[in-house]
Structure formats: C-alpha cells, structure tokens
C-alpha positions as CSV (number, residue, x, y, z in Angstrom):
1,M,-16.9,-10.3,3.0
2,F,-16.8,-7.8,5.8
3,D,-13.3,-9.2,6.9
4,A,-11.7,-9.2,3.7
5,T,-13.0,-5.4,3.3
6,S,-11.5,-4.6,6.4
7,I,-8.1,-6.1,5.5
8,G,-8.2,-4.4,2.2
9,L,-9.4,-1.1,3.6
10,G,-6.8,-1.0,6.8
11,S,-4.0,-1.7,4.6
12,M,-5.0,1.4,2.3
13,L,-5.4,3.4,5.5
14,G,-2.1,2.6,6.8
15,A,1.2,4.6,7.1
16,G,0.8,6.0,3.6
17,V,-2.0,8.1,4.5
18,F,0.1,9.9,7.1
19,V,2.7,10.4,4.8
20,V,2.2,10.7,1.0
21,F,0.1,13.6,1.0
22,A,3.4,16.2,1.3
23,P,5.4,14.9,-1.3
24,A,2.6,14.4,-3.7
25,A,1.8,18.2,-2.6
26,G,5.4,19.0,-3.6
27,L,4.8,17.6,-7.1
28,A,1.8,18.6,-7.7
29,G,1.0,21.8,-6.0
30,N,-2.6,23.3,-6.5
31,F,-3.4,20.3,-8.5
32,L,-3.1,17.8,-5.7
33,V,-6.8,16.8,-6.3
34,L,-6.2,16.2,-9.6
35,A,-3.3,13.8,-8.9
36,V,-5.6,11.9,-6.1
37,L,-8.2,11.8,-9.0
38,L,-5.7,10.4,-11.2
39,A,-4.4,7.5,-8.7
40,G,-7.6,6.9,-8.0
41,A,-9.0,6.3,-11.7
42,V,-5.8,4.1,-12.2
43,A,-6.6,2.0,-9.1
44,Y,-10.5,1.6,-10.1
45,C,-9.2,0.1,-13.4
46,N,-6.4,-2.0,-11.2
47,A,-9.5,-3.1,-9.0
48,V,-11.8,-4.7,-11.7
49,A,-9.1,-6.5,-13.5
50,S,-8.1,-8.0,-9.6
51,A,-11.9,-8.7,-9.1
52,E,-12.1,-10.4,-12.6
53,L,-9.4,-12.7,-11.6
54,A,-9.7,-13.6,-8.4
55,A,-13.5,-14.7,-9.6
56,R,-11.6,-16.8,-12.2
57,Y,-8.6,-17.9,-9.7
58,P,-9.4,-17.8,-5.9
59,A,-6.1,-19.0,-4.9
60,S,-3.2,-17.7,-2.9
61,G,-0.8,-15.2,-4.5
62,G,-2.9,-12.7,-6.5
63,T,-1.3,-11.4,-9.7
64,Y,1.4,-13.9,-9.7
65,V,-1.0,-16.6,-10.3
66,Y,-3.1,-14.9,-12.6
67,G,0.2,-13.5,-14.4
68,R,1.3,-17.4,-14.7
69,K,-2.3,-18.7,-15.7
70,Q,-3.0,-16.2,-18.3
71,L,0.2,-14.8,-19.5
72,G,2.9,-17.3,-18.9
73,E,5.5,-17.8,-16.4
74,W,8.0,-14.9,-16.9
75,P,4.7,-12.0,-16.3
76,G,3.7,-14.0,-13.2
77,F,7.0,-13.9,-11.8
78,I,7.8,-10.1,-12.7
79,A,4.7,-9.3,-11.1
80,G,5.1,-11.8,-8.1
81,W,8.7,-10.3,-7.5
82,G,7.8,-6.7,-7.9
83,F,5.3,-7.5,-5.2
84,V,7.3,-9.2,-2.9
85,S,10.4,-6.9,-3.1
86,G,8.8,-3.6,-3.0
87,K,6.1,-4.5,-0.1
88,T,8.7,-6.1,2.2
89,A,10.6,-3.2,1.9
90,S,7.4,-1.2,2.8
91,C,6.9,-3.3,5.7
92,A,10.0,-1.8,7.3
93,A,8.8,1.6,6.5
94,M,5.5,1.0,8.1
95,A,7.0,-0.2,11.2
96,L,9.9,2.2,11.8
97,T,6.8,5.1,11.2
98,F,4.8,2.8,14.2
99,G,8.2,3.1,16.3
100,H,8.4,7.0,15.8
101,Y,4.7,7.9,16.4
102,A,4.7,5.5,19.7
103,A,7.7,6.2,20.7
104,P,10.4,8.3,19.1
105,D,13.2,7.8,21.5
106,F,13.1,4.0,20.9
107,A,11.9,3.9,17.7
108,L,14.0,0.9,16.5
109,P,13.8,-1.3,19.0
110,V,9.7,-0.8,19.0
111,A,9.3,-1.5,15.3
112,V,11.3,-4.8,15.4
113,A,9.1,-5.7,18.6
114,A,6.1,-4.8,16.4
115,V,7.3,-6.8,13.4
116,V,7.7,-9.8,15.9
117,A,4.3,-9.6,17.6
118,L,2.2,-9.0,14.5
119,T,4.3,-12.2,12.5
120,V,3.1,-13.9,16.2
121,V,-0.9,-12.9,15.1
122,N,-0.4,-14.1,11.5
123,L,0.8,-18.0,12.7
124,F,-2.5,-18.0,14.8
125,G,-4.5,-17.6,11.5
126,I,-6.2,-15.3,9.2
127,T,-9.4,-15.1,11.6
128,R,-7.3,-13.4,14.1
129,T,-5.5,-11.4,11.7
130,A,-9.1,-10.0,10.7
131,L,-10.1,-9.4,13.8
132,L,-7.2,-7.3,15.0
133,T,-7.5,-5.4,11.7
134,R,-11.0,-4.4,12.3
135,V,-10.1,-3.1,15.9
136,L,-7.4,-1.2,14.5
137,L,-9.3,0.1,11.2
138,C,-12.0,1.5,13.6
139,L,-9.4,3.6,15.6
140,V,-7.9,4.8,12.5
141,L,-11.1,6.0,10.8
142,A,-12.0,7.7,14.1
143,T,-8.4,9.3,13.8
144,L,-9.2,10.6,10.5
145,V,-12.5,12.1,11.5
146,F,-10.6,14.0,14.4
147,V,-8.3,15.3,11.4
148,A,-11.2,16.6,9.3
149,V,-12.8,18.3,12.0
150,A,-9.5,20.0,13.1
151,A,-9.0,21.4,9.4
152,V,-12.6,22.5,9.4
153,V,-12.8,24.6,12.6
154,G,-9.8,26.6,11.5
155,P,-6.4,27.4,12.8
156,H,-5.4,27.7,16.1
157,P,-5.8,31.3,17.6
158,N,-2.1,32.2,18.4
159,G,-0.7,30.9,15.4
160,A,1.3,27.3,15.7
161,A,0.4,25.4,18.7
162,P,3.0,25.3,21.4
163,G,5.7,22.8,20.3
164,A,4.9,22.8,16.7
165,G,7.1,23.4,13.7
166,G,6.5,26.5,11.6
167,P,4.2,29.1,11.3
168,A,0.4,28.9,11.4
169,A,-1.6,27.5,8.8
170,G,-3.7,29.3,6.8
171,S,-7.5,29.3,7.0
172,F,-9.9,26.8,5.5
173,S,-10.1,28.4,2.2
174,A,-8.2,28.0,-1.5
175,V,-4.8,28.6,-0.3
176,G,-1.7,28.5,-3.0
177,F,1.0,26.6,-3.4
178,S,4.5,28.0,-3.9
179,A,5.9,24.3,-5.3
180,G,4.7,22.1,-7.9
181,G,2.2,22.5,-10.6
182,L,0.7,21.0,-13.4
183,G,3.6,19.2,-14.9
184,G,4.0,17.4,-11.5
185,V,0.4,15.4,-11.5
186,L,1.8,12.4,-13.1
187,P,4.4,11.8,-10.6
188,A,2.3,13.0,-7.9
189,A,-0.2,10.3,-8.8
190,G,2.3,7.9,-8.9
191,L,3.3,8.6,-5.4
192,M,-0.5,8.9,-4.3
193,F,-0.9,5.1,-5.8
194,F,1.3,4.0,-2.8
195,A,-2.0,4.8,-0.4
196,F,-4.5,2.9,-2.7
197,A,-2.8,-0.3,-3.4
198,G,-3.9,-2.0,-0.2
199,Y,-6.6,-4.0,-2.1
200,A,-4.2,-6.5,-3.7
201,R,-4.0,-7.7,-0.1
202,I,-7.4,-9.2,-0.4
203,A,-6.7,-10.8,-3.6
204,T,-3.5,-12.5,-2.2
205,L,-6.1,-14.6,0.3
206,G,-7.9,-16.4,-1.9
207,E,-7.8,-19.6,-0.1
208,E,-8.9,-18.7,3.2
209,V,-12.0,-16.6,2.7
210,K,-15.6,-18.2,2.4
211,D,-16.8,-18.3,-1.3
212,P,-14.1,-16.5,-2.8
213,A,-15.4,-16.1,-6.2
214,R,-18.4,-13.8,-4.9
215,T,-16.6,-12.4,-1.8
216,I,-13.1,-11.1,-3.2
217,P,-14.4,-9.0,-6.1
218,R,-17.1,-7.4,-3.8
219,A,-14.4,-7.0,-1.3
220,I,-12.0,-5.2,-3.2
221,L,-14.5,-2.8,-4.7
222,A,-15.8,-1.7,-1.7
223,A,-12.6,-1.2,0.1
224,L,-11.1,0.9,-2.8
225,G,-14.5,3.0,-2.7
226,A,-14.2,3.6,0.6
227,A,-10.5,4.6,0.5
228,F,-10.9,6.8,-2.2
229,V,-13.6,9.3,-0.4
230,I,-11.7,9.2,2.4
231,Y,-8.6,10.0,0.6
232,L,-10.3,12.9,-1.7
233,G,-11.8,14.1,1.4
234,L,-8.4,14.6,3.1
235,A,-6.7,16.3,-0.2
236,L,-9.3,19.1,0.0
237,L,-9.2,19.5,3.6
238,L,-5.4,19.6,3.7
239,Q,-4.7,21.6,0.7
240,G,-7.3,24.4,2.3
241,H,-6.0,24.3,6.0
242,L,-2.3,23.9,5.7
243,G,-1.8,26.0,2.2
244,D,1.7,26.0,0.9
245,Q,2.9,24.5,4.4
246,L,1.7,20.8,3.3
247,A,4.4,20.3,0.5
248,A,6.9,21.2,3.3
249,S,5.6,19.0,6.2
250,T,7.1,15.8,7.2
251,A,3.9,14.8,9.6
252,P,0.9,16.6,7.7
253,L,-1.8,15.0,9.6
254,L,-0.5,15.6,12.6
255,D,0.4,19.6,11.4
256,A,-3.0,19.8,10.5
257,V,-4.2,19.4,13.9
258,T,-1.4,21.1,16.0
259,H,-2.0,24.1,13.6
260,S,-5.7,24.0,14.6
261,R,-7.9,25.2,17.4
262,L,-8.0,21.0,18.6
263,A,-4.1,21.1,18.9
264,A,-4.5,19.7,22.5
265,G,-5.5,16.9,20.7
266,A,-2.4,15.8,19.1
267,P,-1.6,13.0,20.9
268,L,-4.8,11.4,19.8
269,L,-3.4,11.8,16.5
270,Q,-0.2,10.3,17.3
271,A,-1.9,7.4,18.6
272,G,-4.3,6.9,15.5
273,A,-1.3,7.0,13.5
274,A,0.7,4.1,15.2
275,A,-2.8,2.3,14.9
276,A,-2.7,2.9,10.9
277,C,0.7,1.2,11.0
278,L,0.2,-1.8,13.0
279,G,-3.0,-2.2,10.7
280,A,-1.2,-1.8,7.4
281,L,1.8,-3.7,8.6
282,L,-0.6,-6.6,9.6
283,A,-2.1,-6.9,6.4
284,L,1.0,-6.4,4.6
285,I,2.9,-9.2,6.1
286,T,-0.1,-11.2,5.2
287,G,-0.1,-10.5,1.6
288,V,3.4,-10.8,1.3
289,G,3.6,-14.3,3.0
290,R,1.1,-15.5,0.8
291,T,2.7,-14.0,-2.6
292,T,6.0,-15.9,-1.0
293,L,4.0,-19.1,-0.7
294,A,2.5,-18.9,-4.1
295,M,6.0,-18.5,-5.7
296,A,7.4,-21.1,-3.6
297,R,4.9,-23.7,-4.9
298,E,6.0,-22.7,-8.3
299,R,9.4,-22.8,-7.6
300,D,10.5,-19.3,-8.5
301,L,11.3,-19.3,-4.7
302,P,13.2,-21.9,-2.8
303,A,10.6,-24.6,-2.1
304,P,10.9,-24.7,1.9
305,L,9.0,-21.2,1.8
306,A,5.7,-22.9,0.8
307,R,5.8,-25.2,3.8
308,V,1.8,-24.7,5.4
309,G,1.9,-26.0,9.0
310,G,-0.1,-25.9,12.0
311,R,-4.1,-26.5,12.4
312,H,-4.1,-22.8,11.2
313,T,-3.0,-24.1,7.2
314,V,-0.5,-20.8,7.9
315,P,2.6,-20.1,5.5
316,V,4.8,-20.6,8.6
317,T,8.1,-20.6,6.7
318,A,7.0,-18.1,4.4
319,E,5.6,-15.4,7.4
320,L,8.9,-16.1,9.1
321,T,11.1,-15.3,6.3
322,V,9.5,-11.9,5.4
323,A,9.9,-11.2,9.1
324,A,13.7,-12.0,9.1
325,V,14.0,-9.7,6.0
326,V,12.0,-6.8,7.4
327,I,14.0,-6.8,10.8
328,L,17.0,-6.6,8.5
329,L,15.6,-3.8,6.3
330,L,14.8,-1.5,9.7
331,L,18.7,-1.1,9.8
332,T,18.7,0.8,6.3
333,T,15.2,1.7,5.3
334,D,13.8,5.3,5.4
335,V,10.1,5.7,5.5
336,M,9.8,8.2,2.5
337,T,12.5,7.0,0.2
338,V,10.4,3.5,-0.2
339,V,7.2,5.1,-1.2
340,G,8.5,5.8,-4.4
341,F,10.2,2.4,-4.7
342,S,7.2,0.6,-3.7
343,S,4.8,2.9,-5.8
344,F,7.0,1.9,-9.1
345,G,6.9,-2.1,-8.0
346,V,3.2,-2.1,-7.1
347,L,2.4,-0.3,-10.8
348,I,4.3,-2.9,-12.5
349,Y,2.5,-5.6,-10.6
350,Y,-1.1,-4.1,-11.7
351,A,0.3,-3.3,-15.2
352,V,0.6,-7.5,-15.4
353,T,-3.0,-7.8,-13.7
354,N,-4.7,-5.7,-16.7
355,A,-2.8,-7.6,-19.0
356,A,-3.7,-10.8,-17.6
357,A,-7.2,-10.0,-17.7
358,F,-7.4,-8.8,-21.2
359,T,-6.7,-12.2,-22.3
360,L,-9.9,-13.9,-20.2
361,E,-12.2,-15.1,-22.9
362,V,-15.6,-13.5,-20.7
363,H,-15.8,-10.4,-19.2
364,S,-18.4,-9.0,-16.9
365,P,-20.3,-6.1,-18.2
366,H,-18.9,-3.7,-16.0
367,A,-15.2,-4.9,-16.8
368,P,-14.9,-4.5,-20.4
369,K,-11.6,-5.0,-22.3
370,W,-11.1,-1.4,-23.0
371,L,-11.1,-1.0,-19.1
372,N,-8.0,-3.1,-18.8
373,V,-6.1,-1.2,-21.7
374,A,-6.9,1.8,-19.7
375,G,-5.4,0.4,-16.7
376,F,-2.3,-1.1,-18.4
377,G,-1.4,2.0,-19.8
378,G,-2.3,3.8,-16.6
379,C,0.2,2.0,-14.5
380,L,3.2,2.3,-16.8
381,L,2.3,6.3,-17.4
382,L,2.4,6.5,-13.7
383,A,5.4,4.1,-13.0
384,F,7.9,5.6,-15.5
385,T,7.1,9.3,-14.6
386,L,8.1,8.7,-11.1
387,P,11.2,10.0,-9.6
388,P,14.2,8.9,-11.4
389,S,15.7,7.1,-8.2
390,S,12.6,5.1,-7.3
391,V,12.6,4.1,-11.0
392,L,16.1,3.0,-11.6
393,G,16.0,1.6,-8.0
394,M,13.3,-0.7,-8.3
395,A,14.1,-1.5,-12.0
396,A,17.4,-2.8,-10.8
397,V,15.9,-5.2,-8.0
398,L,13.1,-6.6,-10.8
399,A,16.3,-7.3,-13.1
400,A,18.2,-9.0,-10.1
401,G,15.4,-11.4,-9.4
402,A,14.9,-11.9,-13.2
403,A,18.8,-12.7,-13.8
404,G,18.4,-15.2,-11.1
405,R,15.6,-17.0,-12.3
406,F,17.0,-17.2,-15.5
407,L,20.0,-19.0,-14.3
408,V,18.3,-21.5,-12.1
409,V,15.9,-22.3,-15.0
410,R,18.8,-23.0,-17.1
411,R,20.2,-24.8,-14.5
412,R,17.4,-27.2,-14.4
413,R,17.0,-27.6,-18.1
414,R,20.6,-28.8,-18.1
415,R,19.9,-31.3,-15.2
416,A,16.9,-32.3,-17.0
417,L,18.8,-33.3,-20.4
C-alpha cells in the first residue's frame, strides 16, 4: 500500500503543483481557495468511484476497463483514449518543465534524456518504479515545506531578491487580487483538477500490486487526502504572500521563495521542482503504458502494443511507443497550454468512472450512488467551463479517436460477414 500511495501522491505532486496555481489565480482571483475546495470535492467523488471499481476489477487499465465492463465498449474507449492522449501530452510538458528547471540553456535535450532514462527504469519493473518514486517524493515534500516556510517568514527586506522578476510581494496577509473573480471559480477548479488527477495512476496498476482489492482503494484515498491538504495549504500561503502577483507568475513557488527572506535558497527550490517533474513523469509514463496495454488487449489500439516481455512482466512495446510519442511531442508542446487540454480529457475520463460506479449492484456505505451522480455532474461542469481552446482541442482529439475506432470496427464486421 505504501508503494501504491507513493506512486499516486508522487503523480499529483508533480509539475502541476509548480505551475497550476498561477493560471487558476488569474481566473478565480480572491476565490482561489474556493476553486481548490471545489476541485478537491470533485476529485473525492472520483476517488471513491475509482476505489469501488478497482476493488471489483483489479486489472490494468483503470476506467478503460471499468467503462467496458459496466457500460459497454464505447464509453470504455472514450475514457481510455481521453486518458492516453491527454496524459501523453502531459508527459511532454512535465519533461520540458524538468528541462527548464534543471538546465534552462539545454532544456530540450535534457527533457528527451529524462524520458529515455525513466522509460528504462519502467522496463525494469514496477518495484523499481515505486522505489524511485518514493525517493523523489521525499525531495518534493521537503521542497514544499521550504516554500511554506518562505511564505510565512515574509517578504525580502530589500524587495525582490537579486535577479528576481517583478516587485516585492506582499506580506503574509489577505492581499486582494486585481484579476479574476467568482465567475472564474469553475474554470479555475477545472485547471486545479489537473494537479489532483494523479491517483488515476494507482488504479492502472491493478495487476502489479499485492492484494489489489484491498490495497488500491486505500491507496487512492490516502494519496488524495494528503494532496488535498498540501494544495489547500499552498493556495492560502501563496495567496497571502504573493498577492496579485500570483496570477502573473510563470513560476509561483519559485517567486514565493525569491520574494522572501529565504531567497538564497532558490536553487534548492529549483532542484525540488526538477525532482517533482521526474517523479510525476515516471508515474505518468507507467500509467499511460498500462492503459495502452489494456486498450491493445481489447483491440482498441494495435495488437502489438499488448506485448508483455521480460521477467518483470512489463508492457515493453507500449512503454517504448509512449516514450517515442512523448519525445515527438516535445518539439511542439508548451507547458502551460496542455494544462487545460489534459484537464478536459481527464475530467471526461472520470465522468465515465462515476457513470460506471453508479451501475454497480453493491455499494459500500462510504460510496453511495448519489456520490457518483455528484461526481459525474461535477466532472462535466468543470470540463465544459474550461477555456474554449482546451475544450475544442481535446474534443477534436476524442472525436478523431472515435471516428478511427468506428471505421476499424465496421471493417472488422464486414470481414466477419
């Protein structure tokens, strides 16, 4: 359970936590905390539904499998395709974020090297993946504690630290925002959901954990609870420390340090951010590869992607294919633009999760059907209130995937006749 929880928490405390607060603050302004609460509430509904389904179907593939079993082939395909396409793009964003933190002048080659190195780690099996994730998670947690302390001790006595952009931040108090407002809470919550979505990776590992029916539900809820407390605390601290500068920041956690009395520790923050990106990228490549494996087994993706090889029973072809696509996307992907894109795809994924959980005949006392209804409605509400470019972009990808599957299925039926 500890390993599974580490993978989920390591996924959530990844690149998202280092970038998502700024655009969310730009939309929600003073109501950033409300956006975090709303995103957390929807995430809880999704986590409960995922836990119920994971206990019922402890197999690789997550909601792709749940949707097929409970709702039919098409809902399962939409969930799986949304996860694979959206999260593959996120892999590229996280790799590039790592490159910018670790070696800004060589960001692209460093990002490519990170993808190659972590893919090799995955090919040696999930045990090594979990071990490395634990190490990186410890570094990230230490980094976030440092950011929190920097925000509490107050602004740099001489304004912004040398080399820091912008004027000095406000003191640790309720500082008003000039942008955003109550009307931006829903799209801000949709963006914040990007940072909560990591627990999906736990559900995709159903065939590789001990006692999955017991371990996966507990690990999902434990990882989500820990992430929620951390995000809520960071939202309060960043809002109070940076004030209206938060919405305009490209690296809010780094700005929180450079605008504080602990500005000399900025390099430590950069190292922690790099570790966070590596941890999230590691777990994300793992989850995308396993979902690709599950879809290939059902012939919703090319059959060779279902090949499992080596003594570590790893989906070799799927892992290598995902890595190749991520490297290709690195040439065209921007860190910020994929946040909304990925959020829309993952919210659709979890809408299918809630619908599938609703159809279960037996529900645990802590997972009533009305919670599935709330989760389904919440996912769709947040998804379709995201910025229009995100909605249209991901909708086009989902439509293209559905059209491709429709043509393949029709061809198979004709051959069968």
